[in-house]
C-alpha positions in Angstrom: 29.4 28.9 6.8 27.6 26.1 8.2 25.0 24.0 6.3 21.2 24.4 6.9 19.4 22.0 8.9 17.4 21.1 5.5 20.6 20.5 3.7 22.0 17.9 6.3 18.4 16.1 6.9 18.5 15.5 2.7 21.9 14.4 2.9 21.0 11.8 6.2 17.6 11.0 3.9 19.6 10.3 1.0 22.2 7.9 2.8 19.5 5.9 4.8 20.3 7.5 7.9 23.5 5.3 7.9 27.3 6.5 8.1 28.8 5.8 4.8 32.0 4.8 6.5 31.4 2.3 8.8 27.3 1.8 8.4 26.3 2.3 11.8 23.0 4.1 12.5 21.3 6.2 15.2 20.5 5.8 18.0 24.2 3.8 18.4 25.6 6.9 17.0 25.4 10.6 16.4 25.1 11.7 12.8 26.8 14.4 11.3 27.1 15.5 7.8 30.6 15.2 6.3 32.4 17.0 3.4 33.7 14.2 1.1 36.4 16.6 -0.5 36.9 18.8 2.5 36.4 22.4 2.6 40.3 23.0 3.3 40.8 21.6 0.2 38.4 23.7 -1.8 35.4 21.0 -1.3 31.9 22.6 -1.8 28.3 22.2 0.0 27.0 20.4 -3.2 25.1 17.2 -2.4 27.4 15.4 -4.2 30.4 15.9 -1.8 28.2 15.7 1.2 27.8 12.2 3.1 26.5 11.2 6.3 29.1 10.1 8.8 29.2 9.2 12.3 30.8 11.4 15.0 33.6 9.0 15.2 34.3 8.8 11.4 33.8 12.5 10.6 36.5 13.1 13.2 38.6 10.2 12.4 38.4 11.4 8.7 39.1 15.2 9.7 40.6 17.5 6.7 41.7 14.5 4.9 40.1 13.8 1.6 39.1 10.2 0.9 41.9 9.5 -1.5 44.4 9.8 1.9 42.3 7.8 4.0 44.0 4.2 4.4 41.9 1.3 4.2 41.7 -0.9 7.7 44.0 -3.4 8.5 41.4 -6.3 7.7 40.9 -4.8 4.4 44.2 -4.6 3.6 44.5 -8.4 4.6 41.4 -8.9 2.4 43.0 -7.2 -0.5 46.1 -9.2 -0.3 44.0 -12.5 0.4 42.2 -11.5 -3.1 45.4 -10.9 -5.0 46.6 -14.2 -3.8 43.5 -15.8 -4.9 44.0 -14.7 -8.3 47.4 -15.4 -8.5 46.6 -19.0 -7.8 43.8 -19.1 -10.3 46.1 -17.8 -12.8 48.7 -20.7 -12.2 45.9 -23.2 -12.2 44.4 -21.8 -15.5 48.1 -22.2 -16.8 48.4 -25.8 -15.5 45.3 -26.7 -16.8 46.1 -25.3 -20.2 49.5 -27.2 -20.2 48.0 -30.4 -18.9 45.5 -30.2 -21.9 48.1 -29.2 -24.2 50.3 -32.4 -23.2 47.1 -34.6 -23.6 46.8 -33.5 -26.7 50.4 -34.2 -27.8 50.2 -37.4 -26.1 47.1 -38.5 -28.2 48.9 -37.2 -31.0 52.0 -39.4 -30.3 49.8 -42.2 -29.8 47.8 -42.1 -33.1 51.4 -41.8 -34.9 52.7 -44.8 -32.9 49.6 -46.8 -34.0 49.7 -45.8 -37.7 53.5 -47.2 -37.5 51.9 -50.5 -36.1 49.5 -50.7 -38.7 51.9 -49.6 -41.4 54.9 -52.1 -40.5 53.0 -54.9 -38.7 49.6 -54.7 -39.8 47.7 -56.3 -36.4 45.8 -53.4 -35.5 43.5 -55.6 -33.1 46.3 -56.1 -31.1 47.5 -52.5 -30.3 47.1 -51.3 -26.7 46.9 -47.9 -26.3 47.3 -47.8 -22.5 50.6 -49.9 -22.8 51.8 -47.0 -25.4 50.9 -44.3 -23.0 52.9 -45.9 -20.4 55.8 -46.5 -22.3 55.8 -42.4 -23.3 55.4 -41.5 -19.5 58.5 -43.6 -18.7 60.2 -41.1 -21.7 61.0 -44.3 -24.1 61.5 -42.0 -27.5 59.8 -42.1 -30.4 62.8 -43.7 -32.6 63.2 -46.2 -29.9 59.3 -47.2 -30.3 59.5 -47.2 -34.0 62.8 -49.3 -33.7 60.8 -51.7 -31.5 57.9 -51.9 -34.1 60.3 -52.6 -37.0 61.9 -55.4 -34.9 58.7 -56.9 -34.1 57.8 -57.1 -37.6 61.2 -58.5 -38.8 61.0 -61.1 -36.0 57.4 -62.2 -37.2 58.5 -62.3 -40.9 61.5 -64.6 -40.0 58.8 -67.0 -38.2 59.7 -66.6 -34.8 56.1 -66.2 -33.7 53.0 -66.4 -34.9 49.5 -64.1 -34.2 49.4 -60.7 -33.4 49.2 -61.2 -29.7 52.6 -62.7 -29.6 53.8 -60.2 -31.7 52.3 -57.3 -29.5 53.9 -59.1 -26.4 57.2 -59.4 -28.0 57.2 -55.7 -29.0 56.4 -54.4 -25.2 59.2 -56.7 -23.9 61.5 -54.7 -26.4 60.1 -51.5 -25.0 60.4 -52.8 -21.7 64.2 -53.7 -22.1 64.9 -50.0 -23.4 63.4 -48.4 -20.5 65.4 -50.5 -17.9 68.7 -49.9 -20.2 67.7 -45.9 -19.9 67.3 -46.1 -16.2 70.4 -48.3 -15.6 72.1 -45.6 -17.5 70.7 -42.8 -15.4 
């Protein structure tokens, strides 16, 4: 049984006289009324099962339901690009979180070293965070840094140099010597 002209017109009007599959409109195409779930699969003539379709799309869809219709190749490429962008976004977020956690760890480590310097040497005015961060980036271990602080304090108490500036330079020299030893051993 075919659809009445009135029913077809109501479907076209509801869909704004536009093919629901390709978006084309008259006069470029001839419009038809398509069963979203085909009659051969038990689809009804109810309004919610009818869609405006151009002649080409209706013939291309034929007796298949929409679930059996594969997306166009460019749509597959677009989906693949979206998935790739989503994966890149996930990786970037993980990298940002890792960098944030690493910075928090570095800041905590620098604070610990500052406290050692203050407790052992006692000249906080000469503590340079940038130098300590550089030593950490060069993989100088905390035990090595602690030992350098203790050696600096011992040498100062022995009267080998005066003032905090000289003690800081001495401490940095010990740290650089340890870094060179590590790099030479590697």
